[in-house]
N, C-alpha and C positions, 0 to 999 in steps of 0.2 A: 533116702527118702522110703516113708512107710506107706502101707496101702490100706486103704480102709477095705472092712469085710460085708458091709451092707450092699445090698443088690440094687441095682438101678434098673429101674421099670423101662423095658421097652417093647411090652406087651401093648396089644391093642385097646385093652381096656382092664382098670383095676383102680381101687384107691381114688374112686370118684372122680375118674379123669378118663377121656376117650383119646388116644392118639391114631392119627392118620399117618404110616411113615412111607417114606419114599415116592411122594406123588411127582410124577414128570410135569415139570411145570414148562420146561421148553427141550425143543430137539435141536440137535446140531448135524451139519450134513459131514463134517470134517473138524478136526480138533481145534481149526482156527476159522472156524464160521462163525457167523453172527448170529446169536439164538433165536429161533423162532417158537413164540409163543404157541402153549398147547393149549387145546380146549379140554375141559373138563365137565361132565354132564352125568356120571353115575354113580352117586357116592355109595349105592347100596349094595351093588354088586362085586365092585371092585377089591380086591385083595391087597389091604396096606398094613400087614402085621410084621413087616420086616424092614428093615432101614435100606434106602438105596444106596445106590454107589456111590463112593465118595470121589472128588476131584484129585487127579494125578498130582503127589507131592513128593517130598523126600521121605524114605524109609524111618518107622519108629517117631511119625511126627506127633501123635498123642503121648506117647512115653516124655517126649521133649516137654511139651508143655506140663504134664505133670511134674517134670524137674524143675520148671519155673513155679509152680504153685505149692512144690515140695510136699506134694502128697498126691498118691495117685486113686484113682477108684478103679473097680474091676471093669476091664476092657476087652472085647473080643477083637478080631483082626476086622480091619477095614478094606474090604474090597475097592478097588479103584477102576475108573473108567475114564478117557479122554473125553468120550463123546455121550455118555450115558450118566453124566453126574448132574445133570441139573434137575435136582429134585427138590423137595421141601417136606417138614415134617409139620403136623398140625396137632397141636394139643390144647383140648378142650374140656369145660366140666361136661362130664357125662351125659346130662341133660341139655344140652347147649341147643340140639336140634329141635328140642320141645319146649324151648322157653317162651314166654311170652314176649320177649323184647331181645334183639339183637345183640351180641356183646362186644365191646371195645376189644382190639386187638393189637397185638405189639409183635414186629417182625425184627427177629435176631440176625445181624450179619456179624459173624464169628471173625475174629480177629487172626493173627499170625503172620504179620507182615507180607500179606500177599502171597504169600508162600505155602504154609501149612493152614490147615484148619478142615472141619466138617461137623456138619448138623446132627452125626452120628455120635461124635464124641460124648461120652458120658456127662462130663462137667457141665455139658449144654443142656442136658435133658429139662425140660420145662415142667415135668409132672409135679413137681414140688410146688413150685409157684403159683401153676395153676390152682392148685388144691389149696394155698392159702388163700387167694382170691376170693375162693367161694366161703371160705371161713370168715373172713372179712366182710362178705356181704354185697363183694365188688367183683364178681366174675371177671375173667379177661380169658382171651384165647390166645395162645403161644404159637408163633411160626418160626420155623428156623430154617434157613434156606442153603442151600451149596452154589457155589460159585467157581469158575474155572480159575487158577491160581499159577503162579510161576509162569514160565515162557508161554503156556497156552491161555493166560487171560492178561499177559501185559507184553508179551513181545512185539516190537512194533517197529516199523521203518517206512522213510520214503518207498524205499521199495515195493515193499509189503503192500503199503497203501495204494501204489501205483497198478498194481496187480490184483485189487479188489477187497484186500484184508485190512480190516478196519483197527485202527487203534483200539485199549482200554475193552477189550473183550469182558474180561472180570464185573467190571463196572457195570457194561451194559446187560450182562446176565443178572445182576442185581436188580436192574431197570425193570428186567422183562419179569422177575419174579414177583417184584412189587406191584405189577401191572396184573399178573394173573392174580394175586392174592384179593387186590380191589376188586375183579371180574368174580372171583369165584368163590370168595370168603362167605358170602350168605348162605352157601348150601351146606356150611359146617355150623351155623348159627354167628357168624362173626357180621358186624357192623361194618360195612364198605367205606363208610364215611367217618369212620372212628380208627383210624389205624396210626401206631405209633412205630414209626422207625427205630431202631435201637441197636447199636454197635458196640464192640470194645476193642481198641487198640487200632489195626487198620479198619476193622469193621465200623468204628467211630467215625473215621477219616471218610469213609465211605458215605455215612449217611448225610455230611457235609454234602458230599460230591454229588450225590443224587439230587439235593434242590438244585444244582446247577443242570444236572441232567435233563431235570424237567423243568426247564426253562423257569424256574422260580414255581411251578405249580406242579409238584411233584404228586404219588399215589399216596402221601400220608398227609395228614394234619399235624402232627408234630413227631418230635425227634429227642432220642436220648444218647447223649455224647460219652461214652464211659472211656477216659483217658485215651483221647486220641483227637486230633484235628489236622487239618491240611496245614495248619503252623508248625505242627510236630513232623509231618511226614508230609514234604511238600513234593508235587507231581513233577516229573523229569522232563528239562528242556526236550525238543524235539531231537537238537543235535547231539544229546547224551544217549537217547534211545536209539538215534542211528550207529552211534559207536558201539554199544550193546550189542547190536544186531548184529555188526561186522565181527564182532568178538565171538559171537554164537556161531555163525557160519565157517568162520575159521577154524574154531574147536573141531566142527563138525566136518570138516575137510570138505566145504562148498565153494569155498572162495575162489576157485578159479573156472566155476561155471557161468554161464551167462545169467542174465538175471532171471529171465523165466525157468532155465533149468533149475536155478537154486530155488527159487522160491516152489515149485515142483516137488522137489527132492525134499526139501522141509516138511512139506505139507505129508509127503508119503512115508515119511520116517517112523519109524513105530514110537508112540510116546516113552513110554519107559525107558527104550534105547536112548533116546533125545535128552533125557533128561539124566539119564546115568552117565552120559558123557560130560555134561556139563558142569564145572568146578562151582563149589559153593561161593557166595557173595557176589553173584550179578544182580544188580539192580534190577528186578522183574515189579515194576510200580506203575501207577496212573503216570499218564503223559499227558502234556501238553499239546495237543493235536487240533487246536483251534476248531473242533466240532464238539465232542463231549466235554472236555475241560481246555474253556478257552482264555484263562487266563490265571496267574498265581495269586494268592491272597497275601498279604502282607500285614503286619502289626499297624503300619502307619493308615494303610487303608481303613483298616476296621476304626481307628481312633480318629479319622478325620468326618468331616460331615457330610463326605461325599459317598454315603450308603444306599444310594438308588436302588442298586441290586439287591439288597438284602430283602427277605419275604418279610412282609408286615403281619402275614396271618398263619404263620408257622411257630407252635411253641417249642419251648427248647429247654431240656434239662441237660446239664452238663457238668462235668467233674474229672477229678483226677485223684491219685494216689500219692502219697507223701513220698514213696520211693518207687515209683513207675519207672525210672533210670535204671533200675535192677537189669531190666530188659537190656539197655547198653553196655551194662557191667558184663555181662554173660553173653552178648552176642559179638561184643567188641572187647572182648578181655585181653585180645593181645597190644592193644592200644596202651594199656597201664605200663608196660615198658617205655620210659622216654616222656611218661605223661604229663610232667608238672613243667617241665622246659617247654614243650609243645604249647601248654595251654597259655602260659607266660606270653610266648611268643604271639600267638593268636590274638591275646588280649591288646599287647602292643600294637599290632596291625588294625584291628578294627576300631580302637576305643583306648588309645596310649595314655591319654590323660587319665583314663579312670581305671588303670591297671593295679595299681596299688591299694585303692579304695576296695574294690573287688576282689583282692585277695585276702583283705582284711576281713570283708564281710563273711567270706567263707572259711575263714580261720586259716588260710593257706599261707606257709611261709616258705621262701626261695629256700630256706637249710631242708626242708623235709625229703624224705625219699618217695620214691614214686608210690609204694604200698600205701604210705600214710596219705599221701595227697589224693589218690585216686577216689575214694570215697567221698571227699569233699568235693571234688571236681564233678561227681555225679551228681550231687546236691545242686550244683549249678545247672547240669544238665537237664534235672527234674524241674527247674524252676522256670528255664527257658523253654523247654519243650513240654510239660505238661500245664504247670500250674498258672504260667502268661497265658499262654492260650486259651486256656478255660475261661481265663478273668475276660479277657480280651473279647471273646464271643460273646461272652454273657453282657459285658457293658455295652457292648455296640448291637445287640439285637434287638430289631424294632419291635418284634411282637414280645409276649410274655417269657420271661427267661428264669431260670432257677439255677443255681450253683451250689455244689456240694465240694467237701474234701474228704477223701478216706483216709484216715489217719491210722486204722485199725493194724498193728503189727502182725506180720505173720507168724502164726502161733505152731507152726511146725519144724522139726528139726530140718536143718541145712545152714548153708553160708548166710541166708538173707533172713533168718528168724530174728523177729524182733523189729521187722521194716515192713511197712506198708507196700508191700512189693505190686509189681505188675502183674495183671491177670486175678490178683487175689480179690478184687471186688466181684468179680464174675462167679467165683468159688463161693463167696457170702451171698450175693443176689439170687442164685438159682438153689441155693440150699441143700445142695446135692452132698456136702463135707459136714454135716450138723451133728454126726455122729461123733466127730471128731475134734469137736468144740467143747469147750466149757459151757456151763450155764450161761454167762454174761456175754460170751462170744457168740452163742446160738442165739441171743435173746437181739444181739446187734444185727446178725444177719437178716431176722425176722424185721426188724425195725426199718433195714435198709430195702427190703423187699416189698414191705408195706407202703414206703414212699413210694418207689415206683410204680407199683400198681396203682395207687392213689392217681399219680400223674396219667398213666393209661388211661384211667376212667375218666380224664378231664378236670381232675379235681387238683387243688393245691396242696403239693405234698410238704409244703413248708414256705416261709416266707420268699418272696419274689424278688428278683434283683430290680431294684429300681434306682433312677438316676441321682447320684450323690449318696446312695446306700448298696453297695455291693455285697447284701449279705450273702454268707457261703454256711451251709450247714455241715458239721464236722461229725464224722462218725468214727468213734472209739468205744470200744467197753471196757467196764472195770476193770478187768484183767488185762485186756490191752494196755491202760494206762501204767500198769506195774511191767509188764512184757516189754515195751518198746525200748528199743536200744539208739532210738533217731533222737538226739538231743541237738540238731544242728538249729531248728528253728529261725529260718530266715524271713517270715513273711512279713514281719514289719520292715524289713530292709529293701529286699530285690525289687518292689514295685516303684519306689521313689529312686534307687538307683539304676535299675535298667531305663526308667522314664529319661535321666539325664543322661545316660550311656547310649541309649537308643535300643529299643527291644530290637529291630532289625539286625542290627549290628552284634548284638547279642547272640541271636538267631545265628547269624554268620560265622560268629566264632566257633560255635558248636558244630556246625554243619559241616566245616572245614576239618574241625579236629575229626571227625569222622571219616571223611572221605580223603583225607592225606597221609 
């Protein structure tokens, strides 16, 4: 993995933009407490020239995402805190405070599987996309937020809830941040009535959850979902969350304490110690708790006429990358051993009459070895986890919807060079890697960012999705067409095939493949 040499701005002002870093939007009494909104009144005297503390996460998390992108950026150390991490960064045109009209705002919720991520990471710096918006004459303000991750954001159980500890603190942190932004963004030149919530991967899942948390009336008027939805990362049932809690408390040696003692010990244990003792792979994810997330979404529900709970006034831009499933290939690499046999068994279990047809559609034969079958199985995973959900939401959405497909292959050296990998869309969107792109690749990055800026401004970035015409804009550069190693091309096959076999059944195949 190579590294760029260009500097990434974290200064207060420069290049026509001004940044306020590390603004505290909420306070925490302790690491499992609910976030309490902070007030903000004095923009002139506060020092916001340095990033705030990041949420507690596993070590070398930023480097891990650089490995996904296959290209690194200069990055400092990222100090962390379990109680002082709820801060946000604001990037605005330098003259935003003195403009004649308030500017539209986008709020970026980072991904990372609800386990890693920070608004201080250089790949998420908003300076360049804000600069581009000024050059286009349609300026925007960008906001990046932190929220609690891993067990501090998503550990829950009936026992914890009985003792006053709420579920889904990470999602609630995001909600409080959005409320803070709507309440205070005018101080920075932003329009509180023109806020776009944007997220990638787990952050994209969160944007849709925020609509439910806001009872259909969230603190934003439109959203952008980059490679993620609740159909890709489904919330955990409460019984699974209870099992995870029991596993955690047993690992920490708390299983023989009384419930009150156990909760107290968990709350008082130093965060770094707690995280260090836990093994990787525990699912700290949003949970169906009947308060914040009340029900699980299915393909069948989105396709039905019963869409009464879908908002009618929130615009959507949604899309996916052609090999978002690279994240599965990396995170679940151990699943490659025996993958073909297991995949066929699960197809037989969920949709036996379509097993042979699905294998043919993905060019999989029983005679293949696992290393040959693995990338083809990942294509199936990409279709059912990323492409199909994006299409399902776009088709079902009551308000205006736009759909895109990021087909641009990864241009950098690594195992996924030549594929449109997970997180690559963010690398292009925020323009922080353009020095390491060819002219046509950099041109595509600007095109993608320009379309997003138009959407944030309330303009049509391209043709919208309409009933009977599921238009999808495709992003690929001239160099990308030559570089691409992805020759699978099942777009004309999977919609009809999954429709007959059952979208939810196909989703069940992949969910069980990962969990078993």
